[in-house]
Every structure is written in structure tokens, then in C-alpha cells.
N, C-alpha and C positions, 0 to 999 in steps of 0.2 A: 270213603274218605274221612281221614281221623280229624275231630275238630281241635282249633288251636288251644294249646294248654293241656292236650291230653296225650300221654305218652303210654304205649304198650309195652309192658315188662311182663314177658311170660305168657304173652297172649292175653293178659286181662287190662282193660282199659284203666289208667291211673292219672288222676290229676297233679300238675305240677304245683310249686309253690305260689307262682304268681296267680295262676288262676284260683286257687284257694282262697288268697286274699280278695280278689275281685269278688268272688262268689260270696264271701262272708260279710261284704260292705251292705249297710242297708240301703235300700232303693226308696229314694224320694218321691213322691208323686207330686203331681203339679197342684194338688190340693194342699198338701204340706208346705209347698213353696209359699202358696198363698197366704196360709196362716201364720209365716213367719214376719216379724215386723221388720222394716227397711232401717237397719242399724246406720248405714252410711247416709243416710238421708239428710242433707243439709251440712255436711262436713267437707273441707276441701279435699281433694284429691292429693294422694300420698306422692311426694316429690320422686321424679324419675331420675335414677342414678345412670348418667350417660358416661361415667368414667369406667369404659371396658377395657383400659389399657393394663392394668393391673399395678398402675403407678400408686404410691401414696397421696393422700389428697394433695399434701404441701408440694410435692414434685409436680402433681398434674396442673394445680394451679399456676405455679411458677412456669411451666412450660407454655401455656395458653395465655400468659400475662395478664392474670387475675391477681387481685390482692390477696395474700394468704391471711387465713383464719387462726388467730392466736390461741392455740388450747393447751392441752397438757402435753402433746406431742411436740408444738412449736413453741412451748415457754420461753425458750431463750429469744423470742422477737419481743419479749418486754423489755428488754435492755435498752438504754438509752441510744446507743449505736445502732441497734436494729430499727428502732423506731425512725432515727433519722434517714435510714436507708430505704424504708418502706415509703417516708413521706415523699423523698427524692425521686422513688420510682413512681410512685402512683398520685400523688399532689394531693388535694383537698379531699378527693372522694374518700379516702382512707379513715376521715375524721380525727386524724392528729392534728395536734395544735402545730402551727409553723414555728413556734416558739422553742421547740425542741432543737431547732438547728441552732439555736445563739448559744455559746459556751456556757458551762455551768463555772462556778465560783474556782472549783481546783483547775479546770481547765484554763481558765482566764490567768490564776496565779502561775502556772506553767509556762504559759504563752510570754507572758511580762517577764518572768525570770529568764527565759531562752532569749528574747529581744535584747534584755540588759547585759547579757554575755556575749552574744553574737554581734550586735551593734552597740558598742559603748557609747558612740559619739552622739551629741545631739544633732538635731537637723541642720542648725546653723555651721556647726562644725562640718558635716559631711558634705553640705554645698561647697565650703570654703576648700577643703581636700579635693572636690570635683574639678574645681575652677582652678587649682593648682596644679594637678595634674593635666587639665586640659592646656594651660599656657605652657608646660615642659614638652607636652607633645608638639605644639605648634612652634616652639623655639627649636626642638630638635629637626622638625621638618624644614623650617628655614635655613638651619646650619647646612643640612644635607644640601639644599638646592644651591646655596652659595658656593659649596664645595664643588658642585657638579659644573656651575657656570664657570669659576676658576679653572677647573680643568679644561673645559671646552674652550676656553682661550688661548691655553699652551697647548691644545691639540695639534695645531700647525706647527708649532716649534719642534714637538716631539717627533711628529712625522718627518720632519727634516732631518732632526738626529737620527732617527732609525734607517733612513734613507741612506745617510752620510757614512753611518758605521756599516752598511751593507756594501757600500761601495769600496770602502777602504778594505773591508776583508777581501772582497773580489781582487781588488790591485795586490794584496799580499799574496793569495794563492797565485794571481798570475806570475808575480815575480818569483815566487819559489818554483813554479814551473818552468819559467824561463832559464833561473839559476841551474835547476837541475838538468836542463837539456844543454846547456852551455857546457857544464860539467863533463858530460857524456862524450859531448863533441871533442871536449879537451884529452879524456882518456883515449879516443880512438886515435887521436892525432899523435898522442905520446906514444901508442903502441905501433903505429904506423900500419895497420891493417885492420879490416872490420872485424869485431868480435861481438859474441852474443852477451847480453847484459846479464845473462845468468852465470857467466865464465867465473871462475873464482878468481883469476887475474884481474879482470875488470872490477869486480867488486872490491879488491884490495886497493887497487890504484884510486876508484872513487872516493873510498874512505879517505886516502891521503891527500887528496884533492879537496874534500870537503873540511878537512880539518884545517889546510891551509887558508881555505877561504874564511873560515871562522876566526883564525887567528889574524888575517888582515882586517876582517871586520871589527875585531877586538881592538886592535892598534889605533883604527880609524877612529873608533868613538873615544878611545884614551886621548888621542891628540885633538879632537875637537873639544874635548872635556877641558883640556889643559889650554888650548886656545881661548875658551869662554872666562877660565879663571884669569888668566892674563889680560884679557880684556877687561874685566872688571876691576883688577888690581890697578890698571893705568887709569881707568874712570875714576877711581877713589883717589889717587894719587892726583889728579888734575883739579879734582875739586877740593881738594888739602890745599893746594899751592894757589888756587884762586881765592881761598879764604884768607890766606896768609900776605897775598899780595897787598890789598888795601891797609892793613895794618903797618906794614913797612913803609907805604907812603906817608902815613900821618906821623 
């Protein structure tokens, strides 16, 4: 059986590099170890590195919710903005003064300039504007409610008017239908035999009847208008005569 670290090459045993290094190391005996002084006696044990994730220390501490350590790698955390953020996250245990949260002179000046441009009115003027807007809104609501109440009062009247218009339209349609049926009967009586309403002769006579009906209606309307004008003229004449009669008696 060939020992560990020995490789046969051409039938001749040969030690490998690792075996040679192990063989060349000095072997310390128990007596030698007793002679050496205890160098680590009374010193604290070195800290154990628990970060085996491969992350940088800053990312590792941030992931585990620990306060970051400001060094050369995290020098950007010395800025005022970063100090405020660190204090907001970790509180008084950071050792940072809470005064960092108070605005510096430049920030205060910028804030005052912004407020002077964004809100130019004084507090009293803002209160007055708010009260005026509130009164305007209340008045608009009151006017709207009054308009609704007024319309509700006229609701029944409007319903009656709509119903009357509907009935009038129905009466007109019924009258037109009756008139059309009457004209059809007159055409049939005129021809003296039953004829289809699609027959050209029927349509021709029906058109003539309708024209005659329109002419009669027009003449009746004209006579009615003349009668109204004549009645109005008689009324005016009677009024003038009544006014003249007392003057003649005097």
C-alpha cells in the first residue's frame, strides 16, 4: 500500500509538493510549547466577523436595522441631510444632536421667501377671504334651494299642462284619422264601387277631396277672422257713440 503523498513514477516512489511542505515544517514538542510565553494572556479576544453574506458593512448594517458607521466609505453621511435621516431612523442612540432637525439660516430664508410668494396675504386677510367664500357658498345653496321650492310649487301646474297637451294631441290625431276615413268613404261613394286604396284612381280622387277640404277650411277660417274684425269694429263704434252722447246732452 502506497502512503499518502507518495506517487510512483517509473516504479520509483516520489513525494508530492504538499507532502514535501509538511515534511519540511519544524515539529514542535510539548517541551518547546511550555517554554514559549503566553502572548494572548489578559487581552480581549478578537471580534468574531458574523458577516458571511458578502455584503459591504454599510449594506449589511442597513439590512439588519443597525446604525451605520461613518468612515471613508460612508463619508457622504456626514452631510446635514444624512445626519437628519440617521437621527430620524435610529433616534438618540446615534449620539447625534436633535438640533440637526432645525432649519439652518439658508433653509429658513428660503422657507420665508417661499411663504411670502405663495401666501402673500396676512393671517387676518386670509380669515376674511375664507369667511367671504363661506358666505358666498351659503348664499348659492340658499338660492338653489329657493329655486327648487319654487319649481315644486309649480309642479302640479306643469303636470296639468303636459297632460292637457297630450290630450290635445290625441284629439288632433283622432280628428285627422276620422277625417281621413270620411274622405275614403266619400271617394268610394263617388266611384260607386269598392276600390283598393292603392288604386291610382282612388289616390287621384282622394287628393282632390283633400284639396277641397283644405279650401273649405281656409274659407271658414277667413270668414271667422272677418267676423271677429267686424265685431271688434262694432264694439269700437259703440264705445265712441257712448262717449259722444254725454257731450251732446251737456
